[in-house]
N, C-alpha and C positions, 0 to 999 in steps of 0.2 A: 271681456271679463265674465259676463253673465254666462257665456257658453262654458267657460272653464269651471265656474262654480257649479253649474248644472252637472257637468261631467264628473267632477269630484264627488258631489253628493251621490250621484248614481253609483260611482265606484265604491264609495263607503257603504252604501246600502247593499250592494252585491257582496262585499267582503263580510259585512255583518251577517247577512243571510247565510253565506257559506260557512262562517264560523259557527253559527247556530245549528246548522245542519250537521256539521262535523261533531259538535258537542252531543247531539242527539243520536248520532250514528253509534251502533253497538261496537264495543272494542273488539280487537282481533280475538278470535276463538270463542266468542260468546254470541249465540243467536237466541231466538225466541225459545227454542226447545233443546239447546245443546251447549255444553261447555267442552271445548277440546283441550285435553291435557296431554302433555308430552313427557316422555321419560327416555333416558339413554341408559342402557344396561350392557354389561359384558355378557353376550349370549353365546360366544364362540371362542373366547380367549382364555387366559390363565385363571380368571376368577368367574368363569361362566356359571359355576355352581352357585355362587352368590347372586349373580345377576338374574338368573332364572327364578331363584327363590324370591327376590325382591319383586320381580314382575308378577309372580303368582300371588303374592300377598296383596299387591295393588289391585290385581284383577278381582280377587275375592271381595275386597271392600267396594270396588266400583260396582260389581254385580249386586251386592247387598243394597247399596244406595239407590241404584236404578230400579231395582225391584220395589223399593219403597216410594217410588215417584220422583227420584232425583233431588236436585237442590233448587228450591223455589220453582219447581216445575220443569227444570232443565235436567236432562240426562247427561251423564259424563261419558265422553268418548275418549278412551285412552289409546294413545299411539306410542308404541315402544320401538326404538331403534337400537341397533347393535353397534357398539364401539369396538368390540373385541379387546377392550382395555387398552386401546391405542388412542392417544390424545389427538392425532391427526384425523382419525376416523370419527372421533367425538365431535370435532369441528364440522365435518361433513354432515353428521347426523343432526347437529344443532341447526345448521343452515337449512336442511330439509324440513325439520319440524317447525322452525320459526317462519321461513319464507314460503314454503310450499304448503305445509299442513296448517299453517296459521294458528299455532297453539296459543292458548291464553296464558299458560303457565308451564314451567318445567318442574316436575316433581320427582324426587328420589333418584336423581342422576347419580350413578355410582362412580367412585374413583376421584382421587385428589387432582392428579395431573389432567384428567379428562374434564373435570369441572372448570379448572383454571383455564383450559383451552377454549371451552364452549361458552363461558359466561359473557365474554365480549360480544359474541354473536347475538346472544339473547338481549343483553342490555341495550344494544343499539336499537332494538325494536320494543323496548320497554317491557320485556318478558321477565317475570320474577323467577329467581332460582330458589325453589322451595324445598327444604329438608333434604339436601343432598346426602347420599349414603357415603359419607366420609366425615371424619372428625378433624379435618384440618382447619387451622385458624383462618385460612383464606376464605372459608365459607361464610364468614361474617366480618372479617377484617381485610382491608380497611372498610369502614362503614360505607354501605351502599343501601339505599332504600329498597332495592330489589333483591337483597340477600336475607334469607332466613335459615338458620342452622339449629338443629334440635337437641344435640347431645354434647356432653363434655368432649373437648378436643383431645386428640392423641397426646398433645403436649401436657395438658392438665391431668389426663389419666396417669401418665408416667410420672409427672411431677409429684402426684400424690401417692401413687402405689409403690414406686421404687424404694424410697426411704422407709416406708412402712414395712415392706417385705424383707428388705435387706437387714433391717434391725431385728425382725422376728427370726430370721434364719441365721443371724450372726455372720453374715457374709463378709469376707475381707477383700476379695478381688472381684470387682464387677466389670463385665465385658458387654459388648453389644455387637450384634450381627444385624444388618439392616439393608433393606432395598434402597438402592442408590437413586432415590427420587424424593419429591417433597413429602410423600407419606412417610418413608423410612426416616428421613431427616427430622421430621417432627417428633417421632418417637425418641430419637437420639437426643434432641434438644430438651425434651421433657425429662428424660432420664438424667441428663447432665444437671439440669436445674434442681432436680430432687436430690441428687448426690451432693450437690454443693451445700445444701442445708446440713449435711453431715460431715462436711470437710473432706469429701471423697470425690473421685473422678473415675471415669472408665480407664482401666489399665490396658485395654485392647479394644480397638474398633475395627471391624471388618465388614465390607459391603459386598453386594452382588447386584448385577443388572436385572431389571425386570424381565421375567421369563426364564431365569436361570434354573437349572435342574441338578447341578452338581455342586455340593457345598463342602466337599472334603477339605479343600485348602482353608476355607474359613474356620471350620471346626478344628483343624490341626493348629491354626494360629492361636485360637482361644485355649486349647488344651495346653499348648506350650507355655502360654502366659499364666497357667495355673488358676484360671477363672473358676470361682465357685458359685457364680451367679451370672446369668446371661439375660440381657434385655433384648427381645426379638422384635425388630421392625419388619415383620414378615406377615404374610397372609395365609393362604392354604398350603399349597404344596411346598413352599419354602419353609414353613413351620415344621411340616412333617419331615422334609428332607434333612433339615438341620438336626432335629431331635433323633431321627433314625440313625444318621451318621454318627452322632455323639454316642448313642447307645452301643453301636457296633464297635466303636473304638475305646469303650470303657470310660468315656468322659461323662460325668454325671453331676453337672451343676444344677442349681435351681433355675428353671426357665420361666420367664415372665413375658407374655405377649400383650398386645393392646386388644381393644375390642375387635380389631380386624381379624384376630385369631380366635375369637370366641365364636366357634361354630361347631356343630356336631359332625361336620365333614372331617375335622381333624382326627377324631377317633374312628370314624367310619372308614376312612381311607388309610389311616396310619396304624390302627390296631392298638394292642395293649401297650406298646412302647410309648404311646402318647400320655399314658397315665402320669399324673404328677405335674403336668403343665399348668401354670397359673395364667390367667388372663383378666384384664379389666373388662368391665361390661356395664351397660347402662339399661339393659332390659333382659329378662330371663328367657332362656331357650324354652319353647313350649313343647313339653312332652305329652304324648297321648295318654300316659297313665299318671299325669300330674295330679298332685293332691288337690289342687284347685279344680272344682267341677267346671267352672267357667272356662279355664284354659283347656281342659281335656275335651270339653264339648267343641270348642273352637278348633282344636287340633284335629278332631275327628271329621269335622265339616271340611276342613282344608284337605285332608287326605282323601275324602270321598270325591272331591272335585278334581284333584290333581294326581291322585294315585301315588302319592309319596308323603312322607312325614314332613310337617312344617319345621322351620328352623327360626333362629333369631332374625335372620335376614328376611324371612317371610313376614315377620312381625314389623320390621322396619318399613317394608312396603305398605303393609296394611295400615299402620299408624300414620304414615305420611299422607295417604289419601284421606284417612279419617280426619286428620287435622285440617287439611285443605277444605274438606267439606264443611267443617265447623265454621271456619272463617268465611267461606263463600256464602253460607247460609246467613251468617250474621251481616254480611255486606248487603243483603237484600236483593230485590228484583233488579235493581240498577247496578248489577255487578260489573265492575271494571277494575283496572289496576289500582286506581286511587282508593276506591271504596273497599277493596280487598285489603290493602295496606292499613287503612284506618281501622278495619275490623281486627286484623292481626295485632295491631299495636295496642289494643285494649283487651287482649285475650290471655287468659291463663289456662293451662291444661293440668288437671289433677293427675295423680298417679293412676294408672289403669290396671286391668287385670293381669297384665304381663309384668307388673312391678316397675314400670318406667318411672324415672324421677319426675316430680312435678316441674313444669316449664312455664316461664312467663316471658312475654315479649312487650316491648314498649317502642315508642318512636326513636329511642336512642339505644335500645338493647335488642340485638339481633341473634344472640345465642340464648336458647331456651333454658339451659341448665349447664352447670360446670361440675356437677358431682358424678362420681362413678363408684363402683365397688369391685371387690375381688371375687373370682370364682376359680375353681380348680377341677381338673379332670380326675375323677376317681371312679375306677371300674367302668370306664367308657361312658361316663355321664358327668355333666357339669354340675358342681355343687357350689352354692353361694357360700363364700367364706367371710364376708364382712358386710357391715351396713354401708350405706352411702357415705362417702367422705369427700371433703373439699381438697383441692391441691394444697401442698405445703406453702 
């Protein structure tokens, strides 16, 4: 019996010692002088224009932070992988970042389906999904302590904007054209919810597969239905393709897109025909000649570094790293997943120079803000058309 007791005591001592050592061991991706941050972008697929802008915005803020000494003495190491906007490739990218690169956190991953595919890989290793560049509800629902989403969802954007603009335009027949995936469906669901408050519904719904380039049949269906208002669950080239085809055929409804269509690439690639498009937005596009000196200075700095004008997606990337840095600094020298979450759950972010809506997070609130506003393309430039509004 004495031998058994001695062995048990020794085993407990070893276990306690191991547990203590483990608690003192630094978390994955955090060392004495470095924090490893991962991100997955589309760098070669259908929304590579967005992905590269997000990456550049992130790089700009990382460089600024590192030049100022880092976060509590630790420099940020940013590793970006390409998903080509393919959920399967996003899984592979997440596996590499989580298991091989040992990232501490995933920041600004772009795409709804891509995030949904990658999150299980991250969560298995206790890696937070922070400020993904998608406004899908799955980015904060169902609740998971490892999820943080920063802006109004596509669903809430459409739920608020559709009835507001339909009423303003006096539209009678509302249609929708959308990408046949969770992103497009969220736009449709939000539009349906907004129309329901007016006793209306879509008179025509037509979809397309991700990566499609021909929208003649979809436009023909909406024209035949007599639509005078079209809700677009589209991103870059699909927005351009749908509007260009409509103009060509003499179909001239009011077009409303989500924040996924709020980008200068629409008019840069689509030209004058894109004028008149409305889109919801949660932060302003930064123009080099902006009336705000702070924005124009920032835009000039960005252009000097990357030899191209910044866009709203550049701002998404920049702000995501900035918010991460705020919470990581607040977590202190003992940065780990738990201390970061504790810091985030007691942090509020004020409106910034880009006009972002204020955001607040708590232990039970993982969506920073649910408000959005309307903007319209006028003479190849986005013009803010409303104040921030909540969904209906």
